[in-house]
C-alpha positions as CSV (number, residue, x, y, z in Angstrom):
1,M,0.0,0.1,0.0
2,S,1.4,3.3,-1.0
3,Q,2.0,5.7,1.8
4,E,1.4,9.6,2.0
5,L,4.4,11.9,2.7
6,S,4.0,13.3,6.1
7,K,4.0,17.1,6.7
8,Q,7.4,17.2,7.7
9,E,8.4,15.1,4.7
10,L,6.6,17.6,2.5
11,H,8.3,20.4,4.1
12,N,11.7,18.7,3.7
13,L,11.0,18.0,-0.2
14,A,10.2,21.7,-0.3
15,M,13.2,22.8,1.5
16,N,15.4,20.9,-0.9
17,I,13.6,22.5,-4.1
18,V,14.2,25.9,-2.7
19,G,17.8,25.0,-1.5
20,E,18.6,23.8,-4.8
21,D,17.3,26.8,-6.5
22,M,19.3,29.3,-4.3
23,K,22.3,27.1,-4.4
24,A,22.1,27.5,-8.3
25,Q,21.4,31.0,-7.8
26,G,25.2,31.3,-5.9
27,F,23.9,31.6,-2.2
28,E,26.1,30.5,0.7
29,F,24.1,29.0,3.4
30,M,24.7,30.6,6.7
31,G,21.8,28.8,8.6
32,V,19.4,26.3,7.7
33,N,16.3,25.2,9.6
34,S,14.0,22.5,8.2
35,K,11.6,22.0,11.4
36,I,8.4,23.3,10.7
37,G,7.2,26.5,12.6
38,K,10.9,27.6,13.0
39,D,11.2,30.6,10.7
40,P,13.5,31.4,8.4
41,Q,14.0,28.2,6.9
42,F,17.2,29.5,5.2
43,V,19.6,32.3,6.2
44,G,21.7,32.9,3.1
45,L,24.5,35.3,1.9
46,K,24.7,36.5,-1.5
47,D,26.5,39.4,-3.0
48,K,27.4,40.5,0.6
49,D,23.8,40.7,1.4
50,L,22.3,38.5,3.9
51,H,18.7,36.8,2.8
52,F,16.1,35.3,5.0
53,V,14.0,32.8,3.3
54,I,10.5,31.5,4.2
55,V,9.7,28.1,2.7
56,R,6.2,26.8,2.8
57,A,5.1,23.2,1.1
58,V,1.4,23.5,0.2
59,S,-0.8,21.2,-1.4
60,Y,-3.6,21.7,-4.0
61,P,-6.2,23.7,-3.8
62,Q,-3.8,26.3,-2.0
63,D,-1.9,28.7,-4.2
64,A,1.7,28.1,-3.8
65,N,2.4,31.6,-4.5
66,A,0.2,33.1,-1.5
67,Y,1.3,33.9,1.6
68,D,0.1,35.5,4.8
69,P,1.0,39.2,4.5
70,V,0.8,39.8,8.2
71,F,3.2,37.1,9.1
72,M,5.6,38.0,6.4
73,Q,5.8,41.9,7.7
74,T,6.6,40.1,11.2
75,I,9.5,38.4,9.6
76,K,10.6,41.2,7.5
77,Q,11.1,43.4,10.5
78,H,12.9,40.9,12.2
79,A,15.0,40.7,9.1
80,D,15.6,44.3,9.0
81,K,17.3,44.4,12.2
82,F,20.1,42.2,10.5
83,E,19.9,44.4,7.3
84,A,18.4,41.2,5.7
85,K,16.4,41.0,2.5
86,T,13.0,38.9,3.2
87,Y,11.8,36.3,0.6
88,Y,8.8,33.8,0.7
89,A,9.3,30.5,-1.1
90,G,6.2,28.6,-1.6
91,V,6.4,25.3,-3.4
92,G,3.1,23.5,-4.4
93,L,3.3,19.5,-4.3
94,G,1.1,17.2,-5.6
95,N,1.2,13.4,-6.9
96,G,2.8,12.8,-10.3
97,T,-0.4,11.9,-12.0
98,D,-2.8,14.1,-10.7
99,Y,-1.4,17.5,-8.9
100,A,-5.0,17.5,-6.6
101,K,-3.9,14.3,-5.1
102,K,-1.8,13.8,-2.1
103,V,2.5,12.8,-2.9
104,V,3.1,9.3,-2.1
105,K,6.4,8.0,-1.0
106,D,8.9,6.6,-3.7
107,E,6.6,7.6,-6.7
108,D,6.6,11.1,-8.8
109,Y,5.4,14.1,-7.7
110,T,4.4,17.3,-9.4
111,M,5.2,20.9,-8.3
112,V,4.5,24.4,-8.8
113,Y,7.5,26.7,-7.8
114,K,8.0,30.1,-9.4
115,G,11.2,31.0,-7.0
116,L,11.9,33.3,-4.5
117,Q,9.2,36.4,-4.1
118,E,10.9,39.6,-2.4
119,I,8.6,40.7,0.5
120,I,9.3,44.5,0.3
């Protein structure tokens, strides 16, 4: 019987996707926190600038690119104390054959990821 990924496993998958994207863009990782509820997930350095990145794994029908603006402003205020830029990275995850279905262990998955969205 196929087993659905847990919330933490989905979060870890989203973290891997965002981490690979950040690595490809030349980020140097200063801190990584993959525990759900501990923000930010990534503290990175790029072009001598500090970046705080919030990662969220979402499932259909949620919009991967929609975030809680009040929460993100709280994170931005925290980042501002460190002169850091703030980003949201939402990753929509679904089953490989049908995006509306759950992600299952050892099966293909589909994703919706548009990259880092700067919070200004």
